[in-house]
N, C-alpha and C positions, 0 to 999 in steps of 0.2 A: 301444354298445360296452362290453364287459366291463372291469372294473378291470384285469384282466391284460392285455388288448390295449392299454388306454391306457398302462399302464407301459411295455410293449414299443414302442410308437409313440414315446413320449418318450425312450426310450433310443436309438432309432435317430436321431432328430432331433439329440440331443445328440452322438452319434458323428460325425454329419456335420458339425456345427459345429466339432467338435474337429479333425477332418481338414482342414477349410478353413483353420482357424487356423494349423496346422502348415505347410500348403503355402504360406500367405502369408509366413510368417516374421516375425521381429521388424522393427520399423520401423528404417530405416536411420540410422545415426548422423550427427550434424551434420558430422563429418569426411568421411564418404562422400558425403553430399549436396553438400558444398562442392567435392568432387573431380570431380564430374560423372559419377561411377561409381554405378551402382544395382545392389543385389544382385539376382540371378536367383533365382526360387523354387526350392526343392528340397523333396522330401517325406521327406528322411532327414537325420539329424545325421551329418556325415561328417568325416573327418580330412583334413589338407592333401595327404596322399599318395594321396587318393582311396579309401581304404578306408572300410567303413561304420563306424558308431559301435559295432558289436558286435564289431569286429575281423575281421569275415569278408573273405576275399580277393576282389578285383574282377577277378581274371584271366579269369573266364568271360565277361566282357563283358555289356553290358546285354541285357535280354530284349526290349525294346520298340523296337529301332532299325531294323527292316527294313521299315517301311511305305513307304519311298521307295526301294526297291532297295538297301538296304545303307547308306545315309547315316545318320549317327549323330553327334551332338554331346555324348555322355555317357559316363560310365564307371560301372562298378559295377552290381550287379543291379537297381538301382532307377532307373538312367538319370540320375542327378544329373550336372550339368555338370562337366566337368573343372576342377580347381582354378584353372587360368590364366583360365578364362572364367565364374568364378562371379559376377562383376559385369558390368554391362552398361556399354559405353562404347567410345570410340575404341580401335581395335585389338583389341577384345574380341568385340564383338557386331555389327559392321558392315562385314564382309570381303567383298570381290568385288562383282560388279555387283548382286547381290541383297541386299547388306547383311545377310548371314547371320552366324551364329556363327563366330567365327574359329577355333573348335575342331572345326568339322565334319570328320568322318573318314569316308572312303569305302571300301567293301569292294573288295578286289582278289581276284578268284577264283583259286584256286590252279592250277598247271599246270607244264609243263615247257618250257624255252626254253634257247637257247644264250647264255651269258654274253658280253656286250660285242659280240655280233654285231649289225651294223647293215646288212649287205648292200651297203654302199657302200665304206667304207674299212677295215672289219675284217670279214672274210669267213670266218674260222676257226670251224669248227663242233666243235672239239675239247673244248668245255667245257660240256656240258649241265648243267643244274641243274633240280631239282624244288622248287617253293615251295608250302607249304600256303597256304590262304585266309587273308588278314589284312585289317586295315584300315590305310590310310595317310592321314594327315591331308590335307586338301584344300589347306591353306595353309602356307607356311612360317611359323615362329614370329614373331610380330610383336613389336615393342618394347613395346607394351602388355602382352601376355601375358608376356613375360620379366620385366617390371617387377613383376608379382605373385610370381614365383619369387624374385627378388632380396629382396623384402620377407620372404618366408617363411624364407629362408636366413638373413638378418640376424637375424630373430626367433628362430632356433635350430633350424630344420628341418635335418635331415641324412638322406642316403639311408642305409637299413638294409643291412647286409652281406647280399650274395646277391640284393638287389632288382634289378629291371630285366631280368629273364630273359624269355625267350618261354615263360612258364610254362603257356601253353595247349597247348604241344607236348610230344610224348613223355612224356605223364604227368607233366608238371611239370619234366622234365629240361632243357627247352629245346633249342636247336639244337646239332648236332653240330659239333665242331672239326674242319674239313677239313684243317688243317695238323698236326693230332697225333692219330693214330688212338687210339680209345677214349675221348677226352676230350670233354666236353660244356660248354656254357655255365655260367659260374661267377657271373654277375652282378656287382654292384658289389663292389669290394674296399674294405674299411675303410681301407686305406692311401691311397686315393685321395681321401679327404676332405679331405686336407691342401691339395689343389688348389683348394678353394672358398674364396673370400673370406668373411670373416665381418662385415666393416664395410662400410656403404654407400659410404663414401669409396673404399674399395678397389675395389669393383665399378665405380665411375664411371671410376677411372683405367684399370682393365683393359679395359673396353669401349670406350675411345677408341683402342684398338691401339697397338702400338709401331712401325708401319710409317710412317716419315716421308713415304713417297711416296703413302701413301693420302690421298686428297683428301676422302673423305666417310665419316664414321661415322654410323650411324643412332641410336646411344644417346644420350639426353641424361639429365642428372641429375634433372631434374624433368619431370612430364608436360608435353608440348608437341605441336607439329604432326607429330612423327615416329612416333606411336603405331602407325599402320597399316603402316609400313615394316617389312621384314624386319630382325630384329636381326642385326648382323654383329660381327665380331671376337670370336666365341664359341669358346672352345677345347673339345677333344672331351670333357674331363671335365665342364665346365659343361653342354654339350649332353646328355651322358648323364643327369646328374643332373636336368636339367630334365624330361626325359621320364619319368623315374621319379617325380618329385614330381607330374607332371601325369597320371598313371595310365597311362602307356604305356612304350614302350622304344624304343631306337634300332633302326632297321631294319638288317638285314644288307645287305651290298653286293648279294647276289644277289635280295633282296626289292626293294630300290630299283630295280635294273637291270631286273627282271621288270616292275615298274610302269611304269617310263618306256618300256620296249620294246612295251608292250602284250601282254605275255606271248609267245605263240608267233606273233604278228603280226610280231614283230622289226621294229619300226619304225625308221627312220633318226633321226628327231627324235620327241619325245614326241607331238607333234600330227600326224605324217605319215600321211595317209590320202588315197590308198593308202599301204601301208608304206615304199615305196621313193621317195616323194616327197622332193625336196631343197629344197622351198620353205621359205624362212626370211626373215622380215622383222619390222619393228617392231610389227606387229599380233599376232605370235605369241610373241615373247620380249623381254625387256629385256636387250640386250647392247650392246657398244660398236661400233655401226655407225653408221647415220644416226640411231639412236634418241634419243640424249641427249648431253650432254657427259660426259666420262670419269668413271667411278665413281658416277653418279648412280643411286641405287636408286629404285624405284617401289613404290607400296603393293602389297601382296600381292594376286594376283588381277587386276592391271590389264589383263592380256591375256586374261583368261578371258571367254567360253569358247573363243575362238578357238585359244588356245595350250595348252588343256588336253590331258592324256593320255587314253588310252584309257578310263579309269575315272573321269575327272573332276578328277584332281589338277592344280593350277595351278602354274606356274613351276617345273616339273621341269627346265628348262633356262633358265639366265640368272637375273638378279637376285642371288641369293647361291648359293654352292655349299653342299652339305649333308654333314655328317658321317654316316658309316656306322660300324656296329660294328666292322668287320674291321680287322685289321692290313693295312697295304699291302705287297704283294709284287709284284715284276717281275723278269723274268729277266736284266736287267741290260744288254742290248744295245738299240740303237736300230734300229727297223724303218722304213726310208725308203719312202714310198709316192708314186709319181708320181700326178700329178693330171691327170685328163682333163677333157673337156667336160661329163661328168655329175657331176663332184664337187660336193658341197654348197657349197663356197666356191670359185668359179672364180678368186678374187683370190689365193688361196694356191697357191704352185708346189710345194710339198712339204709332206707331213705327217709329222712325226717322233713316233712313239709308242712308248712302252715296251711290250714284250710282257708281258702279264700272266702271272703265275705262279699260275694257278688250279689247284686239286687236284680230282680226280675219284675216286670219285663224290660228288656233292653233292645230297643230299636234305635240305632244311631245314638248310643248313650255313652256317658262317662261318669265316674264317681267325681263329683266336683265340689263335694262338701265333706270336710274333714270330721272325724269323731270329736266331740267336745269333752269327752270324760277322760281322755288320755292325760297322764301326768307330764309335766314339762321336764325337759332335761335338766339335771343339776348343774348349776353355775360352774364353769371351768371345763365342761366336758366337750366344748366345741371351740373353735378357734376365733370366728369373727362374728358369729350371730347365735346367740344362745337363746333366741326367742321361740325356736322351734321345738315342738315335742313329737313324739312318735305319731300323734294324730295328724301332723302335717307332713308326714312322709309322702313322697311320690313314688309312683311304680317305675321299676326298672325291669327290662326285659332282655333276654338274649344270651346271658352267660358273658364271660370274658376270657381272655387270653390266660389268665392265671387260675382258671378253674381246672382243678385236677379230677373233679367229680364229673363224669360225663353226663350223669342224670341232670346236671344243671344246664346242659345245652338243649335238653327237651323243650318242646314248645310249651309244656305246662309249667316250666320252672318260672317263678316270679318272685321278686323281693321288692323291698322298699328302702328308701334312704332319705336322710335329712336333705332338703332341697338346696340348702346353702352351704353346708359343711363339707370338708373334703378329707376328714380325718379317718374315715373308715375305707376298707377295701371296696365296698360297694359303690361309694361315691367317687372314689379315686379312679376307679376303672370305667367310669361312666362317659359315654360319648353321646352322639346324637344322629338321628336320621330323620329327615323331614318328610311330611306328607304334603299332598297339594290336591286341589280340586279335580274331579273328573273333567275329561275334555268335554266341553259343551256348556250349556247354561245351567241356571239355577234349577234345583229340583223343586217341583210344585209342592205345596204344602198339602 
């Protein structure tokens, strides 16, 4: 072998050893070892917001996540784990029956459907919407994942102004505002940062809720047996900030509803197959029937795969409700529906549901402008932010563990809650599930 060939061979060997060393990463600290959490390997240096060390944006999504039909547990062009799953441990790397990454995110192929239509209790086809392909996390955010976020915020992380947009849509402009012609998604507003606690003790108080009637809170001040439970008592700003920090965004109501409906299948429940099936029991969802004592949450994915939606997401109905990006609007009158023998819940004799105030057309849209005429809440009716009125309520979807009305687990069910207060059942039972860009580049305008 020539001297030149030997030099080249030695260089290749050295490069391989260097790459293996970078992938392995540094040895875990004694504090990490003692916590039971182990760092997952990553082949890049990255920031807590999911961006790479060179500052390049990650909104184009990972390039290597399509080997199993769109399943992905990474962010950024190098497919590094999302910040909330950079360590291995309870509620981070052991979710569902397969004990997989709790950050697994599944592709939802785009299409057109009718918003809130379930073919059973809500049969109005006046509100079509078109949704582009995106990814929706398989699991609701666990206590373990949220704990990593709280540590990051206490350590100084803050959302950047304008972050959290659907930057993969419309050449980075994001979703269109269906409630204000010509406006588009603006992302995180700097003024919202004041809603994030900066001290660990404050987080521990907030995540215990202010609802004295709530019997169960999943958050604990220290790592414990609840790490695989969905975090509840999360307000809208905390949910949005978490998804930004974790490399994603909050889904629009249309995106969430589309995924739960199985798109154009228009399922009655997320698991309904055939779509008009009214079957609901404890093997499909965690709700207040014969499944458990009141308000008992279960580990995320406990009913998977039986209760999964069309594209594999777990707990789209029951356990905790989930925040959406949109402001909540309804037409203000109650629509009474008689219940017949084919109703999903034969024990319920009438279903009162607010008629949604959806705007059309809706192509990658969200309602991002609140109503201005709504009255403000009276002073003293909220705990730490009385500046919100019903006009500023945000959408919650998916029902929750304490729902004993099965109709509230239908894909048509929607409600709204004060984005900062935790004094009501609606907001006390709220959790979060993040959405992420489709695998690949930006959509062309």
